[in-house]
N, C-alpha and C positions, 0 to 999 in steps of 0.2 A: 317490378319495382323492388323486389327483394334484394336485388344486387346492390341497390343504392345504400342499403343499410350497411353492407359490407365495407363500402368506401368510407362512410361516416364513422365506422369503427376506429379508423385512424385517430379520430379526435379523442376517443376514450382513453388513450394512453399517451397523448402528447405530453402531458405533465407527469407521467408515471414512470419513474426510473430510480434506481439506487445510485446515489452519488458515490464516486470513488473517494473523494476527499471527505474528511471528517471535520465538522465544525463545532464550535462551542455550543453549549446548550441554548444560549440566547439567540445566536444566529440561526441555529436549526429551527427554533420556534418561529422566528420571523419568516424563514423560508417556507415553513408549512403554511403560515398565514397568507403569504404571497401566492402559493400554489392554489389554495382554496379560493382566494379572491379572483384568480384568473378564470375560474369557471363562470362567474356571473357578475362580479362587482368591480367595475372599472375604476370607480372613485377610490375604493379601498385598496385596489391593486396597486395603483401608482403611489399612494401615500405610504403604504407599508413597504412597497418596493424601494422607495427612496430611503426610508429609515433603515432598511436592510443593507442597502449599498453603503450608506454612511457608516454604519456599525462595522460592516465587513472590512472597509478600508481602514477605519480607525484601529481595528484589532488585528490587522495584517492577515485577513482571511479573504484575499482578493478573488480566490476561486469562486466564492459565493456570488460575486457580482455577475459573472457570466451566467450563472443559473437564474438570477433574477431576470436578465434580458431574455433568456429562453422562455420564461413564464410570460413575459410581455408578448413575445411572438406567438405563443400558444393562444393567448386571449384574442389577438387580432385574427388568428386562423378561425377561431370559433365564430367571430363576428363577420367573417368573410372579407376582411380588409387585408387582402393578400400583400399589397405593397408595404403596409406597415408591419405586417408579419415578417416579411423578408428583411426589412430594415433592422428589426430587433434581433432576428436570427443572425444576421451578419455582424451586428455589434457583439452578440454572444461569442461568435467565432473569434473576433479580434481580441476580446477580453480574455477568452479562454487560452488563446495562444500566448498572450502576454503573461498570464499567471500560471502557465503550465498545466492547465486543466484539459488534458487530452480527451477525456470522456465527453465533456460538453462540446468541444471542438468537433468531434466526430458526429455527435448527435445532431447538432445544428446543421452540419453539412448534408447529412443523409436526409434530413427533413426538407431542406431546400430542394434537393434533387428529386424527392418524391413529389413535392408540390409542382415542380416544373413538369413532371410527367403528367400529373393530373390536368395541368393547364394546356398540355399538348405542345410544349415548347422544348422538350428534351427527349428526342427519340432514342438516345443512348442511356437513358436512366437506369435500365436494368443492368447493363454492363458496369456502370459506375457504382451501383449498389452492391454488385458482386465484389468489386474491388474493395469497397468499404467493409464488406463481410470478411474478407481475407485479413484486412487490417485489424478488425475487432478480434478475430481468432488469434492472430499473432500476439496481440497485446493483452489477451485474456480479459477483454472487456465484455463480460457475459451479458449485461443488460442490452448493450447496443447490438450484440450478436443476435440475441433473441428478437429484437425489434426489426433488424434487417431481414431475418428469415420471414417475418410477417409481411413486411412491405414488398419484398420480392414475390412472395406468394400472391399478394393482391394484384401485382402487375401481371403475373402469369394467368390469374383468373380473369382479368380484364381481356386477355387475349384468348379466352376460352380454353386455356390449357389447364383444365381442372385437375388432371392427374398430377401434373407438375406442381400445382399449387398445394394439393393435398399432401404430397410428399414433403414439401417444405414445412407445412403446418405440423405434420406428425413429428418431423425432426425437431421443430421448435418446442413442441409439447414435451418430448422426452428430455431435451436439453434443459429447459427451464425447470422441470421437476427434479432432475438429477443434480442441478446446481442450486436448488433452493431459492429460485428467483420468484418472488411473489408477483401476482397480477398476470404475468404472461401465460401461465397454464390456462387461465380462464379465457384469455384472448384467443389462444389457439383452439380451444374447445368450441368457442363461438364460430370461428372460421370454418372448422371442420363440419360443424352442425349445419352451417349455411350451404356448404357444398352438397351435403346429403339432402338438404331441403330442395335444392335445385334439381337434384336427380331423382326426386320422388321417394327418398328413404325417410319418410316422416318420423317413424318410430325411433329409428337410430338417431336422427337429428334431435328429437326430443330428449333422449338420454344425455347427449352431449350438452344441450342447453341447460337441463336441470342440474347436472353436475357442476357446470360452470356457474350457474346462479347461486348454488350453495356456497361455493368457494368465494365468489364475489361478495356475498352477504357477510361471510366470516371475516373478510378483509375490509369490510365497510367501503367497498368501491362502488359508490352509488351510480356512477356513470355506466359501468359495465352491467350492473344490476338492471338498469333501464333497458339496455340492448337485449339482454337475455329475456327480459319480460316481453318485449315487443315480438321477438322471434317465437317464444312460446305461445303468445297470443295468436300469431298467424297460424301456427299448427292447430291450435284449438278450434279456430274458425274452419279450417279444412275438415276437422273431425266433427264439425257441427256442435261444438261445445261452446255455444255463443255466450251464455251468461258468464262462464269462467273467463272467456277471452276478454269480455268487456270490463270485468272487474280488474283484471291485470292492466288493461289499456288505460284505465283511469289513473293508476299509479304512474304509468309512463308519462302521460300528459302532464300530470301534476309536477313531476320531477323536471321535465323539459321547460315548463313555464316558470317555475320557481328559480331555476338556475339559468334562465335566459339563453336557451339553446334553440334558436329559431330553426336552424337547418334540421336538427333532430326532431323538433316538434312537427315541422312540415312533413318530414320523411315518414314519421309515425302515421300521420293522417293519410298520406298518399298510399303507403303500404297497406294500411287497414282498408282503405277504400278499394284498392285493387283486389284484396283478398275477398271482400264482400261481393264484388262484381263477379269474381271467379266462382263463388258458391251460389250464384243466382239471386243475389240481393242487390240489384243495381240502385234502387232508391236510397238504401243505406250508404252505398258506395258514394253516391253523389254528395251526400251531406259531409262526408269526410273529405272529399275532394275540395268542396267549398271551404272547409276549415283550413286546409293546406294552403289554398290560394290567398286567404285573408292574411295568414301569417307571413307568407312569402312576399306579398305586396308591402306589408308593413316594414320589412327589412330589406326590400329591394334586391332580393336574391333572384336575379333574372334567369339564370340557367335552370334552377329548380322550378321557377314559376312557369317557364315554357313547358317543362315536363308535366306540371300539374294541369295546365290548360289542355294539353294533348290527352292526358289521362282522363280528364273529365269529358272531353269530346268523345273519347272511345266509349265511355259508359252511355252517353246520350245517343250515340249511333246504335248501340245495342238496344236502347229503348225506342228507337225509330223517331226520336225527337230531333229531326235533322236541322231545323232552323236554329234551335238552341245550340246544337253542335257547331253550326257555322259561326255563331257569335263567339264561342270559345276559341275556335280556330283563328278567327280574325284577331282576337287578343294575342294569341300565340304568334301570329304573323308579324305584328308590330315589333315584338321583342326579337324575333328571328332576323328581321331586317337590320336591327341594330347590332346584334351579336354575330350575325353571319354564321350561325351554327348549321353546317350542312346536314348533319344527322337529323336535327330537329326539323329542318326544312323538308327533308325527304319524308319524315313521318307525317308532316303537315299535308303534303301532297297525297300521301297514301290514304289519310283520313278523308280528304275531299273526294278521292277516287271511290271510296266505299260509299259515301253519301250519294254521289251522282249515279253510281252503278245501281244502288238500291232504288233510286227514283227513276231509273231507266233513261237517264240522260247520257247515252252511251258516247256521244261525241266528246262532251266535257269529261266524262269518265275516262276515256282513252287519253285525253289531253293531260289530265292529272297523273294518270298512271305512267305516261311517257316521261313527264317531268320528274316523277319519283325515280323512274329507272335511270334517267339521264344523270340525276344527282348521284345516285348510287354508283353508276358507271364512272362518272367523272371523279368521284371520290376514290373509287377503286383504281382508276387510271392514274390519278395524282399520287396515290400511295405506291402504285407499281412503278411509276416514273421516278419517284423519290428513291425507291429501293434500288432501281437500276442505276441511278446516278451514284448512290452510295457504293454499290458494287463496282461500278466503273472506276470510281475514285480509289477504292481499296485496291482494285487490280493495278491501276497505274502506280500507286504507291508501292505495292508489292513488287511490280516489275523493276522499279528503280532500286528497291531494296536488294533484289536479286543481283542486279548489275553491280551495285556497290559492294555486295557481299563477295562477288567474284574478285573484284579489285582488292578488297580487304583481305581475302584469302591469300592472294599473291604476296601482298605486303606482309601478312602475318607469317608466311613461310620463311621469307627472308629475315624478318625480325626474330623469328624463333631460332633460326640458325645463329644469328648474332647473340641472341639471348643465351643460348646454350654455351657459347664460347665464354660469355661474360660470367655465367653461373659457374663454369668450370674454374675460371680464374679466381673468382671470389671464394669458391669452396676451398681451393688450394691455400689461398691466403688465410681464410678462416681457420682451417685445420692447423696451419703453421702457428697462427696466433694462439689458438687454443692449447696446442702442445707447449708453446713457450710459457703461457700462463700457468699450466699445470706444473711444469718443471720448476718455475720460479716459486710457485705456491708450495710445492713439496720441499724445496730447499729452505724456504722461509719457515715452514712448519718445523722441519727437523732442527734448524738452527735455533728457533725459539724454544723448542723442547729441550735441547741441550743446554741452552742458556738458563732456562728455568731450573733444570736439574742441578746445574752448577751453583746457581744462586741458593737453592734450597740446601744443597750439600754444604756450601760455605756457611750459611746461617746455622745449620745444625752443628758444624764443627766449631763455629765461633762460640756458640752457647756452651758446648761441651768444654772448650778450652777455658771459658770464663769460670765454669763450675769447678774445673780442675785447679785453676789458679786460686779460686776462693778456698777450696779445700786445703791447698798447700799453705796459703796465708793463714788460714784458720788454725792449722796444725802448728805453724810456726809461732803464732801468737799464744796458743794454748800451751804448747810443749816447751818452747824456749823462753819467750818473754814472760809469759804468765808464770812459769815455774820459777824463773829467776826472781821475779818480783815477790813471789810467795816465800822464797828462801830468805830474801832480805828482811821481810817482815818477821819471819820466824826468829832470825838471829837478833833482831832488835828486841823482840819480846823476851828471849832467853837471857840476853846480856844484862837486862835491867840496869843499864848504865844510867848513872845520874845525869849524864848528858842527853839522855834520850828525850826527844821532843814528842809529846803526846799528839800535837797537831800534825806533825810529820807522819806519825804512824797512821793517823786517821786519813790523811791525804793519800798515803800509800795504799790503804785498803780500798779507797774509791777508785784508784787507777787500776788496781787488780780486777775490781768488779767490771769496770768499763772494758778492760781487755777481754774478759770472759764474754761480755755481751757482744762485742765486735766479732769475736770468734764464732759465736753462735749464729749471728746474722749472716756472716760470710758463708758458713756451711752449717745448716741446722742438723747436726748429727743426732739430735734428740728425736728427729723423725723416725729413726730406726728404733730408738729406745722406747719412746712413749707413744708413737703413732701420730697420724695426721690430725685426728680429731682433737686430741689434747694439745697438739702443737698450735692448731688454729685457735683453741680456747686460750692458750697462753698468749698468742699474738693479740687477740681481742682484749684480754685482760690488761696487757701492757699499754695498749692504745687508750683504753678507758682510764687507766691510772694516770697516764701522762698528758692526757688532753681532756677537753670537756665534751667529747663525743659520746653519745649514747650508742652502744654497740650491742648487736644481737647476732646469734648464729644458730643454724640448724643444719647439722651435717650427719648424714647417714653413716652407721658403723661399717657399711659395706665397702667404704673407701679403703679400709685397712687391708683389704685383700688385693689392692692394686700394687703393682711393682713399685719399688722405692724410687725409681727414676721418674715415674708418672707422678707420685706423691710430691716429689721435689719440685717438678714443674708447676703443679697446682699451687704449692705453697709460695713459690716465687711470683706466680701471677697475682695471688692475693696480696703479697707484700707490695708489689708494684701498684696495685689498686689502692691499698690503704695509704701508701706514701703520697699518691696524687691527691687523695681526699684530705689528708692532714695538711699538706703544703698549699694546695691551690683551691680546693672546692668551697671553702667557707661553709662547710656543712655542719649540722648539729646532730646527725645520726647516720649510721651506716648499718647495713645488714648483709650477712653472708649465709648462703644456703647451698647445700649439695644434696641432690636427691637421685634416686635410681629407680628405673622402670624398664623391665624387659632387657636387662643388662646394658642399658644406656644411662650414663651419668649426665646430670645437668647441674652445672655450677652457675649460680647467679650471685652477682655482687652489685649492690645498689646503695647510693647515698642521695641525700636531699640537698646537695650543694648547687652551685651555679653552673655546672656542666663543664665541658672542656673548652679551653681557649684554642685558637687556631694554632698556636705554638705547640700545645700539647698534642693536638690531633696529628701533627707532623713530626712529633718527637720520637726519641728512641724508646720511651716507655711503652707506648702502644705497639710499636714495631716488635719489641721483644716479646710482648704478650702474644701477638699473632704468630711469631716464629715458634714459641713454645707450644702453642695450640697445634700447629702443623706437626711438630715432632711427635705429639701423642695422638696424631690422626684425629684431631678435634676440629670443630667448626665454631668460630667465635663471632659474635655480633655485638654491636654497641648501639645503645639508644641514648642519644645525647640531646636533651631538651635545654635550650639556652635559658639561663637564669632559673632553672627549675631542678634538674636532677641529672644523674649519670647512672646508667645501668649496663652491666656487662653480662652476657650469657654465653656459656661455653658448653657445648655438647660433645661427648666422646664415648666410645665403647670401652667397657672394662676388659 
């Protein structure tokens, strides 16, 4: 009966997995409540489950709905309502697909496949689970990968392939530990310990169980703790450490009763009864068998109840209490006739054979033994016939596939020939188009480069011509018109004619001053005389005297080491900025700064006006600033906040 514990282990991690999706704190808390309720409290399970579904839908966390349905299915698996279990697992699959929750989709599918194997309705379950295993590997779904290793190991163990099962469990243990997956290392240690227990390696099995128990307690996984305890209990009984075994068994029974796990409770009683019978304590074994029968009757677990009746009859036969054994076998017979379980029927006939043989009723003894043998043979024949049918079907399919493959090969050879021709044509066309694209691209690139060079050259030449014209006009104003006006003023002063008009002299002085100012603005020759710093100071002073603007400036003396041409462009840029501020910005203050760091100069101009209008953004003023910046190999940027301010930043190397 130890093997039964191994199958029930599937229940211990039906609700244990790490979700791929991340939920809000409230939904995560609700999901935890649903999981805990799925172990024992059906009323709370569906109340909290509905609350979780409503909250998940309202907050657009629909992946959590699929998880709730998975917990519903788990609860019905615990209570042996397989139809309801499958119903909710299928709902979990539909919901998971709709919400893109691939983890739950795969998890529910593999559990349905495993249940169908347990029910004996899916002979290809192992192959299907291997396909799921490959899918989990490709999608890096570590939790499902670990669970699949365990389930496939269970199937191999049910086929007595203990070596294959152990290999899968060892792989699962290493995988889950290396990927930091909680719970599963304990599961695999339990599985490996059970195999060692089957093969008589009690001490090694005890080591695995004790390590797993410590980990399960640390993770507060009470379900697994219970399984480890019952397994340790069985080993203690083998070692005749009965008081220790019974103390542990009390904890196991208490947990199973509190959490409403009838299958586990009954299995614990059956396993302990079998263990006591094996160590020569049949009377104690009978009491535990009776306890198992009471639990199984209460919950109508027919398959397990049949095994309990047969187990009890086995103990009674050993005690030579044949009449009592016959009564238990009669109880088992009623269930066998309903469930038509051939294995149970074979064991029923084997037990009657033992009774009749012990009582020397050899005719009946032979009759029951032949019945036992016939069932075994028919079961084996049915299994063999089914295998032969499957092999024949696979052979027929394979034969047709070979014939189709031959026809397909002929077609593929012809198609390959045509395909090669088409590929050659398309390659030729593709190469031609590629060459054409490259040629057109190169021509376009060189043309654009030439055009940009011409535009840049034209801009530089235009600004240079403007500067030259300004210089010429400035010289003419200063040398010709300015000097002529000065001579006229001088003559008027010398002549002291009585006809001289004082107001005319004053007006003449104003015209002379305006002429000088225009000359200076057209070409600031004082840049060479007084330098850029003082020129900017003079510009700021004139603006402040002639307007209501508050002006400030902070200019490093290192600008004086720049070439006169660079200083001229900087001054012109500042002139353009201040003109825009005075004319359009409606500002109350402006600030100019020029700083230097690691031979890089940074000019910043800023006002607190209304920013640039669309007309100004597309005007010649900003264009001239950009062109002057290019001439001195600078980078200019503008920060224009509507109705707030204007800021210009120019960076260039000295």
